[in-house]
C-alpha positions in Angstrom: -2.7 38.2 3.9 -2.8 36.3 7.4 -5.7 34.1 8.4 -9.0 36.5 9.0 -10.7 33.8 11.2 -9.2 31.3 13.3 -9.8 27.3 12.0 -10.9 27.2 15.6 -13.8 30.1 14.6 -14.5 28.5 11.3 -17.6 26.2 10.7 -18.8 24.9 7.6 -22.4 23.7 7.9 -24.9 22.6 5.6 -28.7 23.4 5.8 -30.7 20.7 4.9 -34.6 19.8 4.7 -37.2 18.4 3.5 -38.7 20.6 0.1 -40.8 23.6 2.0 -39.5 23.2 5.2 -38.3 27.0 4.7 -34.2 26.2 4.1 -33.9 28.8 1.9 -35.8 31.2 3.7 -33.9 30.6 6.7 -30.2 30.8 4.5 -31.6 34.2 3.9 -32.2 35.1 7.2 -28.7 34.1 8.2 -27.3 36.5 4.9 -29.3 39.1 6.2 -28.4 39.0 9.8 -24.7 38.5 9.0 -24.7 41.6 6.7 -24.0 39.9 3.9 -27.0 41.3 2.1 -29.3 44.6 2.8 -32.8 43.2 1.7 -34.2 40.4 3.0 -35.0 38.1 -0.3 -38.6 36.3 -0.5 -38.4 33.0 -2.1 -42.3 33.3 -2.9 -41.6 36.5 -4.7 -38.5 34.6 -6.7 -36.2 36.8 -5.0 -34.2 34.9 -2.6 -30.2 35.4 -3.3 -29.7 31.7 -2.6 -31.6 30.5 -5.3 -30.1 32.2 -8.1 -30.9 29.9 -11.3 -33.8 31.0 -13.0 -35.8 28.0 -12.9 -35.3 27.6 -9.0 -37.1 31.5 -8.6 -40.0 30.2 -10.8 -40.0 26.9 -9.3 -39.5 28.5 -5.3 -37.4 24.8 -5.2 -33.8 24.8 -4.5 -31.7 22.6 -7.2 -28.1 23.6 -7.1 -26.2 23.9 -3.5 -25.0 27.5 -3.6 -22.2 27.6 -1.5 -21.5 31.2 0.5 -19.9 32.9 3.3 -20.8 34.9 6.2 -19.5 36.0 9.5 -21.0 35.8 12.8 -19.5 36.8 16.5 -16.1 36.2 15.0 -16.1 33.2 13.2 -16.7 32.4 10.0 -19.9 30.3 8.7 -19.1 28.6 5.2 -23.0 27.7 4.5 -24.0 25.3 1.5 -27.9 25.5 1.2 -29.2 22.0 -0.4 -32.2 21.0 -2.4 -34.7 19.6 -0.5 -36.3 17.7 -3.5 -35.6 13.7 -3.5 -34.7 13.9 -7.2 -31.6 15.9 -6.2 -30.0 14.3 -3.5 -26.8 14.1 -5.4 -26.5 17.7 -4.4 -27.1 16.8 -0.6 -25.0 13.9 -0.7 -21.9 15.9 -2.3 -22.5 18.8 0.2 -22.4 17.0 3.3 -19.1 14.9 2.0 -17.4 18.6 2.6 -19.5 19.4 5.7 -18.7 19.6 9.3 -22.4 20.0 10.5 -25.5 20.8 9.2 -28.8 22.0 10.3 -31.7 20.2 9.9 -34.7 22.1 9.0 -38.0 21.0 10.1 -41.4 22.5 9.9 -43.2 23.1 12.8 -46.5 21.4 11.1 -45.6 19.1 8.8 -42.4 17.3 11.6 -40.4 14.5 10.0 -40.8 14.3 6.2 -40.1 11.4 3.5 -37.4 13.7 2.3 -36.3 14.9 5.8 -36.2 11.0 6.8 -33.5 10.4 3.5 -31.3 13.7 4.3 -30.8 12.8 7.4 -30.4 8.8 7.1 -28.1 10.6 4.8 -26.0 12.3 6.9 -26.1 9.7 9.5 -24.3 7.8 7.0 -21.2 10.3 6.7 -21.3 10.7 10.2 -22.2 14.8 10.2 -23.1 16.2 13.8 -26.5 18.3 13.8 -28.7 20.7 15.1 -32.3 20.5 14.3 -34.3 24.0 13.8 -37.7 23.5 14.0 -39.3 26.7 11.4 -42.5 27.7 10.9 -43.7 28.2 14.3 -46.3 31.1 13.0 -48.1 28.4 11.3 -51.6 27.0 11.5 -50.8 23.4 13.6 -47.5 24.4 14.6 -46.3 22.2 17.0 -42.6 21.9 18.2 -42.6 19.3 20.9 -44.6 17.1 18.8 -41.8 17.9 16.1 -38.8 16.5 18.6 -41.0 13.4 19.6 -41.6 12.8 15.7 -37.5 13.2 15.8 -37.1 10.6 18.4 -39.5 8.4 17.4 -39.2 8.3 13.0 -35.2 9.2 12.7 -34.7 6.9 16.2 -32.2 10.6 16.6 -31.2 11.4 20.5 -33.0 14.7 20.1 -33.1 17.1 22.7 -35.2 20.4 23.2 -33.1 24.0 24.5 -35.6 26.1 23.6 -39.3 26.2 23.7 -41.0 28.9 21.9 -43.4 31.1 24.0 -47.1 30.6 22.1 -47.4 29.2 18.8 -49.1 30.0 15.3 -50.2 34.1 15.7 -49.2 33.9 19.1 -45.6 33.3 18.8 -43.6 36.1 20.2 -40.8 35.0 21.8 -38.4 31.8 22.8 -37.0 30.9 26.0 -33.8 29.5 26.3 -33.1 26.2 28.2 -29.9 26.5 29.1 -29.6 30.0 29.8 -33.2 30.4 31.1 -34.0 33.5 29.6 -36.7 34.7 27.6 -36.3 36.5 24.2 -38.7 38.6 23.3 -39.6 40.0 19.4 -40.2 43.7 19.8 -40.2 44.5 16.0 -40.6 43.0 12.7 -36.9 42.8 11.6 -36.3 40.3 14.8 -33.7 42.4 15.3 -34.9 44.5 18.8 -34.8 41.3 21.3 -35.6 42.2 24.6 -33.9 39.6 27.1 -36.1 38.9 30.1 -37.2 36.2 32.9 -39.0 33.4 32.0 -43.2 34.3 32.0 -44.8 32.8 34.8 -47.1 30.8 32.8 -44.1 28.8 31.3 -42.1 28.1 34.3 -43.5 25.1 35.5 -43.2 23.5 31.9 -39.6 24.9 32.0 -38.5 22.8 34.7 -39.7 19.7 33.2 -37.8 20.0 30.3 -34.9 21.8 31.9 -34.5 18.1 34.0 -34.7 16.3 30.7 -32.1 18.3 29.5 -29.8 17.7 31.8 -30.2 14.3 32.3 -29.5 13.9 28.5 -26.0 16.0 29.1 -25.7 14.2 32.2 -25.4 11.2 29.9 -22.7 12.5 27.8 -20.2 13.0 30.4 -19.4 10.8 33.7 -18.4 13.7 35.9 -21.6 15.2 35.1 -23.3 11.6 35.7 -21.6 11.8 39.3 -22.9 15.8 39.9 -26.0 14.5 38.5 -26.7 11.7 41.0 -24.9 13.3 44.1 -27.5 16.2 43.3 -25.4 19.1 42.7 -25.9 22.1 39.9 -24.9 21.8 36.4 -23.5 24.8 34.9 -24.3 26.9 32.1 -20.9 26.3 31.1 -21.0 22.5 31.8 -24.1 21.8 29.8 -22.9 24.0 26.6 -19.3 22.3 26.7 -21.5 18.8 27.3 -23.6 19.6 24.6 -20.4 20.5 22.2 -18.8 17.2 22.7 -22.0 15.2 22.4 -22.6 16.8 19.1 -19.5 16.7 17.4 -20.2 13.0 18.7 -23.3 12.5 16.9 -24.0 11.1 20.0 -27.2 14.3 20.2 -29.2 16.5 18.5 -30.1 20.0 19.8 -33.5 21.0 18.6 -34.4 25.2 18.6 -37.1 26.9 17.8 -38.2 29.9 14.9 -40.1 31.3 12.1 -37.5 32.3 9.5 -40.2 34.2 7.4 -41.4 36.5 10.5 -37.4 37.1 11.5 -38.0 35.4 15.0 -35.3 32.5 16.4 -32.6 32.9 13.3 -29.6 34.8 15.4 -30.4 32.6 18.1 -29.8 29.6 15.7 -26.4 31.6 14.6 -25.7 31.4 18.0 -26.1 27.6 18.6 -24.2 27.2 14.9 -21.2 29.2 16.9 -21.9 27.2 20.3 -22.5 23.6 19.2 -21.6 22.2 15.6 -17.6 21.6 14.8 -14.8 23.5 13.6 -12.9 21.6 11.2 -10.1 20.9 14.5 -12.9 19.1 16.0 -13.8 16.6 13.5 -11.8 13.3 12.5 -8.9 14.1 10.4 -9.3 13.0 6.6 -8.8 9.7 5.4 -7.1 8.9 2.0 -4.4 6.8 0.3 -1.0 7.2 -1.3 0.0 6.4 -4.7 1.4 3.0 -3.7 -2.1 2.6 -1.4 -0.9 3.1 1.7 -3.4 4.7 4.3 -2.6 8.2 4.6 -4.4 11.0 7.0 -4.4 14.7 6.0 -4.8 16.6 9.6 -7.2 20.1 9.7 -3.8 22.5 9.7 -2.3 25.3 7.6 1.1 23.4 8.3 0.0 20.1 6.8 0.6 19.7 2.5 -2.0 21.0 0.5 -5.1 18.7 -0.2 -8.6 19.7 -0.7 -11.7 17.6 -2.8 -13.7 19.2 -5.1 -17.2 18.9 -4.6 -19.1 20.2 -7.4 -18.3 22.1 -11.2 -20.7 24.8 -12.0 -20.4 26.4 -15.6 -20.8 30.2 -14.7 -21.9 33.0 -17.5 -19.2 35.4 -16.9 -15.7 33.3 -16.1 -16.8 30.1 -17.6 -16.3 26.4 -15.5 -15.9 27.0 -12.2 -14.9 24.3 -9.8 -15.9 24.3 -6.3 -13.4 22.6 -3.4 -12.8 22.2 0.2 -9.6 22.7 1.4 -8.7 20.2 4.4 -5.2 21.0 4.4 -2.7 23.6 4.0 -3.0 26.9 1.9 -3.2 27.7 -1.4 -2.6 31.0 -3.4 -3.8 31.6 -7.0 -1.3 31.2 -9.6 0.1 28.2 -8.0 0.2 24.5 -9.4 -1.6 21.6 -8.2 -1.5 17.9 -8.9 -4.9 16.2 -9.2 -4.0 13.1 -7.8 -7.2 11.3 -8.7 -6.3 11.7 -12.3 -2.9 12.2 -12.0 -3.3 15.8 -14.0 -1.3 18.6 -13.1 -3.5 22.0 -13.2 -2.7 25.5 -12.4 -5.4 27.3 -10.0 -6.2 30.4 -12.2 -8.2 32.8 -9.9 -9.7 31.7 -6.5 -13.0 33.1 -5.8 -15.3 33.7 -2.9 -19.0 32.9 -3.4 -21.8 34.5 -2.1 -25.0 33.0 -3.8 -24.0 34.4 -7.2 -21.8 37.0 -6.6 -18.0 36.7 -5.9 -15.1 38.4 -4.7 -11.8 37.7 -5.7 -9.3 36.5 -3.3 -5.5 35.3 -3.3 -5.1 32.6 -0.6 -7.1 30.0 0.9 -6.5 28.2 4.2 -7.5 24.7 5.9 -11.5 24.5 6.5 -12.0 26.8 3.6 -14.8 26.5 0.8 -13.9 28.5 -2.5 -14.0 28.1 -6.1 -11.5 28.1 -8.8 -11.2 29.1 -11.9 -9.6 27.6 -14.8 -9.3 23.7 -14.1 -9.4 21.7 -17.1 -9.2 18.1 -16.2 -11.1 18.4 -12.1 -14.4 16.5 -12.1 -16.6 16.0 -9.0 -15.0 13.8 -6.4 -11.6 14.8 -7.3 -9.0 14.9 -4.9 -6.3 18.4 -5.4 -2.5 18.4 -3.6 0.7 19.5 -3.6 2.5 18.2 -6.1 5.2 16.8 -3.6 3.2 15.0 -1.6 0.5 13.7 -3.4 -3.0 12.1 -1.7 -5.8 10.7 -2.7 -9.0 11.4 -0.6 -11.9 9.3 -0.5 -14.0 10.0 -3.5 -17.6 9.9 -3.5 -20.1 7.2 -5.2 -23.3 8.8 -6.7 -26.1 6.4 -7.2 -27.0 5.2 -11.3 -30.0 7.1 -12.8 -33.3 5.3 -13.0 -35.5 6.9 -15.9 -34.9 7.4 -19.2 -35.7 10.2 -22.3 -34.9 10.6 -25.6 -34.0 13.7 -26.4 -33.9 15.3 -30.1 -32.8 18.7 -31.1 -35.5 20.2 -33.5 -32.9 21.8 -36.1 -29.4 21.3 -37.3 -28.2 23.9 -35.4 -29.8 22.9 -32.1 -28.0 19.8 -32.7 -24.3 21.1 -32.2 -25.5 23.6 -29.7 -27.1 20.0 -27.9 -23.7 18.2 -28.0 -21.9 21.3 -25.9 -24.3 21.5 -23.8 -24.7 18.2 -22.5 -20.8 18.1 -22.1 -20.9 20.3 -19.8 -24.3 19.3 -17.7 -22.9 16.0 -17.4 -19.6 17.2 -16.3 -21.5 19.5 -13.4 -23.9 17.1 -12.7 -22.5 13.5 -11.8 -26.3 11.5 -12.0 -26.9 12.5 -15.2 -26.1 10.5 -18.4 -26.2 11.0 -21.7 -25.2 8.4 -24.5 -26.7 7.9 -28.0 -28.8 4.7 -29.1 -27.0 2.6 -31.5 -30.1 1.6 -33.3 -32.4 4.6 -33.5 -29.3 7.2 -33.5 -31.5 9.1 -30.6 -29.9 10.9 -27.6 -30.9 9.1 -24.2 -30.7 11.4 -21.4 -31.1 8.9 -17.7 -31.7 10.6 -14.2 -32.8 10.6 -11.1 -36.4 11.4 -11.6 -39.1 12.9 -14.1 -38.3 16.5 -12.7 -33.9 16.2 -12.3 -34.7 15.7 -16.3 -37.5 18.2 -16.5 -35.1 21.0 -15.3 -32.1 19.4 -17.8 -34.4 19.9 -20.9 -35.2 23.5 -19.4 -32.0 24.7 -18.7 -30.5 23.6 -22.3 -33.5 25.9 -23.8 -32.7 28.9 -21.1 -28.8 28.8 -20.9 -27.9 27.1 -24.1 -30.7 28.3 -26.2 -31.4 24.6 -27.6 -34.9 23.3 -29.0 -35.4 19.7 -28.2 -38.4 17.1 -28.7 -38.8 14.8 -25.7 -39.8 11.5 -25.6 -42.4 9.8 -23.0 -40.0 8.7 -19.6 -39.0 5.0 -20.0 -37.9 2.8 -17.0 -34.4 2.4 -17.0 -34.2 -1.3 -16.8 -31.3 -3.7 -16.1 -30.7 -7.5 -16.8 -28.8 -10.2 -14.7 -27.9 -14.0 -14.8 -29.7 -16.4 -12.8 -27.2 -19.4 -13.2 -23.6 -19.8 -13.4 -22.2 -21.5 -16.7 -19.1 -22.3 -18.8 -19.2 -21.1 -22.3 -17.3 -20.7 -25.3 -16.6 -17.7 -27.6 -14.9 -18.4 -30.7 -14.5 -16.0 -34.1 -12.5 -17.4 -36.8 -12.5 -16.0 -40.0 -9.6 -17.5 -42.3 -10.7 -17.3 -45.9 -7.6 -15.9 -48.1 -5.2 -13.0 -47.0 -4.7 -12.8 -43.7 -7.2 -14.6 -41.2 -8.9 -13.7 -37.6 -8.5 -16.3 -34.6 -9.8 -15.8 -31.2 -11.2 -18.7 -28.9 -11.9 -18.3 -24.8 -14.0 -20.3 -22.5 -16.0 -17.6 -20.0 -17.2 -19.0 -16.9 -20.3 -16.7 -15.8 -21.8 -16.3 -12.3 -24.5 -14.2 -11.0 -23.3 -12.1 -8.0 -25.2 -10.5 -5.0 -27.5 -7.7 -6.3 -25.7 -4.2 -6.6 -22.4 -5.6 -6.0 -21.8 -4.6 -10.2 -19.8 -6.6 -12.7 -16.2 -8.2 -12.3 -14.2 -9.3 -14.8 -10.8 -11.7 -14.4 -8.6 -14.1 -15.5 -7.6 -17.4 -14.6 -6.2 -19.1 -17.6 -2.7 -21.0 -16.8 -0.3 -22.7 -19.2 -0.6 -19.6 -21.8 -3.3 -20.8 -24.0 -4.4 -17.8 -24.6 -1.2 -15.0 -24.1 -1.7 -12.5 -21.7 -1.8 -9.4 -23.8 -5.3 -10.8 -25.4 -6.9 -11.4 -22.3 -7.9 -7.8 -21.8 -9.0 -7.4 -25.2 -11.3 -10.5 -24.6 -12.7 -9.2 -21.2 -13.2 -5.5 -23.0 -15.1 -7.5 -25.2 -17.2 -8.8 -22.7 -17.6 -5.8 -20.9 -19.0 -4.1 -23.6 -21.3 -6.6 -24.7 -22.6 -6.4 -21.3 -23.9 -2.8 -21.7 -26.1 -3.9 -24.6 -27.0 -6.7 -22.1 -28.2 -10.1 -24.1 -32.2 -10.3 -23.6 -33.3 -6.8 -24.7 -30.9 -4.0 -25.1 -30.5 -3.5 -21.6 -26.9 -3.5 -19.6 -26.4 -6.5 -17.7 -25.1 -5.8 -14.1 -24.1 -8.0 -10.9 -21.9 -10.8 -13.1 -18.7 -12.0 -12.7 -16.9 -13.3 -16.0 -13.6 -15.0 -15.4 -11.9 -16.0 -18.7 -10.7 -20.0 -17.8 -9.0 -20.7 -21.2 -9.0 -20.8 -24.9 -6.9 -21.5 -27.9 -5.2 -19.0 -30.6 -3.3 -18.7 -34.1 0.4 -17.6 -34.1 -0.2 -15.6 -37.3 -4.1 -14.5 -37.4 -4.7 -14.0 -33.7 -5.0 -10.5 -33.0 -6.7 -8.0 -30.5 -9.7 -7.7 -32.2 -10.0 -11.2 -33.2 -10.3 -11.9 -29.1 -12.4 -8.6 -28.2 -14.9 -10.0 -30.8 -14.5 -13.9 -29.3 -15.3 -12.2 -26.0 -19.0 -10.3 -26.9 -19.8 -13.8 -28.5 -19.0 -15.5 -25.6 -21.2 -13.4 -23.6 -24.1 -14.1 -26.5 -23.6 -17.7 -25.6 -24.4 -17.9 -22.5 -28.3 -16.5 -22.6 -29.1 -19.9 -23.6 -27.1 -21.6 -20.3 -26.8 -18.2 -17.6 -31.2 -17.9 -17.3 -31.1 -14.2 -18.0 -33.6 -11.6 -16.5 -34.6 -8.6 -16.6 -34.7 -6.2 -13.4 -36.6 -3.2 -13.1 -35.9 -0.5 -10.2 -39.0 -0.9 -7.0 -39.8 2.4 -5.3 -40.2 3.2 -1.8 -43.0 5.6 -2.0 -44.4 7.5 0.9 -48.4 8.8 0.4 -49.9 11.2 2.7 -53.7 11.5 2.4 -56.7 12.0 4.5 -58.4 9.3 6.5 -61.4 9.6 4.0 -59.3 8.5 0.9 -57.3 5.6 2.7 -59.3 3.0 0.9 -59.3 4.3 -2.5 -55.3 5.2 -2.1 -54.4 1.6 -1.2 -56.4 0.0 -3.8 -54.7 2.3 -6.5 -51.5 1.5 -5.0 -52.4 -2.5 -5.6 -53.4 -2.2 -8.6 -49.8 -0.5 -9.9 -48.2 -3.9 -8.2 -47.6 -1.9 -5.0 -47.0 -3.9 -1.8 -48.1 -1.4 1.3 -45.4 -2.0 3.7 -47.1 0.2 6.6 -49.2 3.0 7.5 -48.9 6.0 10.2 -51.2 8.8 11.1 -49.4 12.2 11.3 -51.2 15.4 11.8 -54.7 14.4 11.0 -53.2 12.6 7.8 -52.6 9.1 7.3 -49.3 8.2 5.6 -49.2 5.1 3.5 -45.6 3.3 2.7 -45.3 1.1 0.1 -42.8 -0.7 -2.5 -44.1 0.1 -6.1 -42.3 -0.7 -9.3 -41.0 2.4 -11.3 -42.8 1.8 -14.6 -45.9 1.9 -12.7 -45.5 5.1 -11.0 -45.7 7.6 -14.4 -48.5 9.6 -14.2 -49.5 8.7 -10.8 -49.5 12.2 -9.0 -52.1 13.0 -11.5 -54.3 10.2 -10.4 -53.8 10.9 -7.0 -54.6 14.8 -7.2 -58.1 13.8 -8.9 -58.5 10.8 -6.7 -58.3 12.8 -3.4 -59.6 16.0 -4.6 -56.0 17.5 -4.6 -55.4 16.4 -0.9 -53.1 13.6 -1.5 -49.0 14.4 -1.9 -46.5 11.6 -2.9 -43.0 11.0 -2.6 -40.4 8.5 -3.7 -37.0 7.3 -4.0 -35.3 4.3 -5.5 -35.2 1.5 -3.3 -33.6 -1.5 -4.7 -34.0 -3.6 -8.5 -35.9 -6.7 -8.3 -36.5 -9.2 -10.5 -39.7 -8.3 -13.6 -42.4 -10.9 -13.0 -42.4 -13.3 -16.3 -45.5 -12.1 -18.0 -44.6 -8.6 -17.9 -40.8 -9.2 -19.0 -41.6 -11.0 -22.0 -43.5 -8.4 -22.8 -40.7 -6.1 -22.3 -38.4 -8.1 -24.5 -40.5 -8.6 -27.4 -41.7 -4.9 -27.9 -37.7 -3.8 -27.2 -37.0 -7.1 -30.4 -39.8 -5.3 -32.3 -37.8 -2.0 -32.2 -34.6 -3.5 -33.2 
C-alpha cells in the first residue's frame, strides 16, 4: 500500500494550553472542519470527542492526551490533545517529546497564565516549533494585542501578530490576514461561509503599523530580506511566508493568530497556518540515539532508513486490551512483523496497528516514517522504550519523569476488592509513569504516590469506574526525603558464628552528600581483594535498599554517594546475604556521623486575586511559611508569586475561596526540595518513630 500523504505533507502537532483556554474545543473544531466528525462536540455539554474518558467529560478537563488523525488541504495532521492541568504535566512532556510542532492556545482575556508558562517552558526545553492561537476573542475583556505583549514579556518569546481581529467580544466578526492583507468575514454560525474582502477602512492605519512590525521581524530572520528591507524594496507575500516558516522551524519566531473556536471563527485559518508554518518530520533535526555499544547514532525521517519508533503512551482499552502508542521516526512497519524493544532487549510481535481518532479507531496494515499510531499485543514495552528493526538496533533518547510529591494510603473495602486493586494498580502504573504504588512494610497499607491531589483523585476514581474497586482513602501526606549534610567513613559488620554455618560480612563505606537533584551514586574503590568482587554488588545493593527507608524517619535517602573502600571476609562464612546486611548496617551507622536532615517539597505557587484581597492573601501565604517572590497586575487582578512548602498547602483552596469570596484562584507546581526547619523536622521524626 503506497503512502497516502508524503512526509513533506505530514504534520505532527500538539495542542497545548492552560486549563480552560479552550484547547479541547479547538481540537473539536479541527476535527469538524477536516471532516472527521459530522457534529461538533461541546466540552461543557460533556460531548467532546477528544475528552473520551468519563471523568474528563464530567470535569470538563482533558486528562490523557488523545491522539487523532485529520486531513487538511492535501496534508495529514496528527494531533495530540494535551491536558492543561499542572498535575498532568507528564502527559504534556511525553507528547512534546514525539511532536514536531505545536499550537499554543491562549485565552484572549487571561493571556499567559501559569500553566501556559509551564507548558511553554517545556516546549522550549524540547525545542518544539510553535505558533500561538489567541482563542475566546468573543468573550468580555478579550484583547488580542495585549496577549501578544504578554507573550513577549512573560515568556520572553519573539511573538509577532500575523492576523488582527475585526472587532472584539460580541462584535468579533472577522479576521485580517496581515501577510496577504485581506479580510476574512464570517457570514454564518458554523464559520464555513467566509467572505474574503479588502481590509475595512477603519483598520487600515493599524494594519499598516502591524504589518511594518511583521516585516521588520521577518527581515531579521533572513540576510537577503534584511538587505531588501534596508534598501526599501517590497518584500513579497511568498518571501514573508518562507522566512516565517524558516524562523518557526528554527524556533526563532512565534506567529500569533486569532479566533473564537466556540463561535467557529478562525479555526480554518489556524489549520492553514499549521500547514504553512509548522514543520514536517523532514524539517526538524534527525532524532539522536545510541547503539548497543554506546556510540551515537541518528535516524533520519525517511522510509528508506531502518525502522525506529518511540513508545510514548500505554493505554488500556476496554475492547482490545493494552494499546501502545508510538511515533515512527524512520522506516516502515507492517502489522504482523517482529521488532526489537532495544531499551529492554526483548523481541516483540506487532499484532494489529490502529490509527486512532480519539476513542474510535481504524485498522491499518502499515505505518511509515512520521506516522503516529497504536499497536496491539506488545507485552514488554513501556513508556519511553525504543522499538526498532531487529537487524539495526538503536536506542532513542528516552523520557525522564519527575518523582511524585504527594502520597495517600488506600485500602480495599472488601477481600474481592483487594485482588481487583492489584490488577488495577498494575495497569494504571503502566499507563502513567508518574504514579507509583508500594506497600508500607509496617502497616501493610498500599501507598499511592502522585503529582498532586487531583492526580490521585482521578486515579481513585478510575479504579472505581473502570476496575470496579471500592477503596478507603487516607489523608494526603507529603513525600518527604532525607539526605546527608556531612561526609564520613563508617563500618558495617555482620557476624553470626554460633554453631553450624556462620555468617560474615564486613565493609568500610565512605558516604558523601551530592548536589541536590543529582540522585544517589554507588561505587567501589576496594583494592587488594580485601572484599572479593562477587560480594561488592550485594553490599552496594544492601546500601541502596536501606536508602529507600532512610535513616531518620523512614523516608527515601537521596543525593548521597556511597563508596565501598575496604572490608574483610571469611573463606567459609562469607556469602552474598551477609554482605548485603553489612551494607545496610553501614548506612544505619552513618546516621550518627553524616548529619542526616529531612527535605520537603517546596512548591512554586501563583495566586490571582482582586486588588482588595492582596493584603489578606499575602498574610495567608506568610502564615504558611511562604516566601513572597514577586507581584504583577494582569487584567484588573493582582498576581502573587511565592514559594511555599507543600505540607502547608493542603486545604489551601478552601481557605483561599472563603477569604476572597470565591474570587481568588491559585496554581502550584514543584519547584525544588529544601531542608525542613529543625523544630518541624523533629516533630515529623518523632511522629514517624511513634508510628513504628
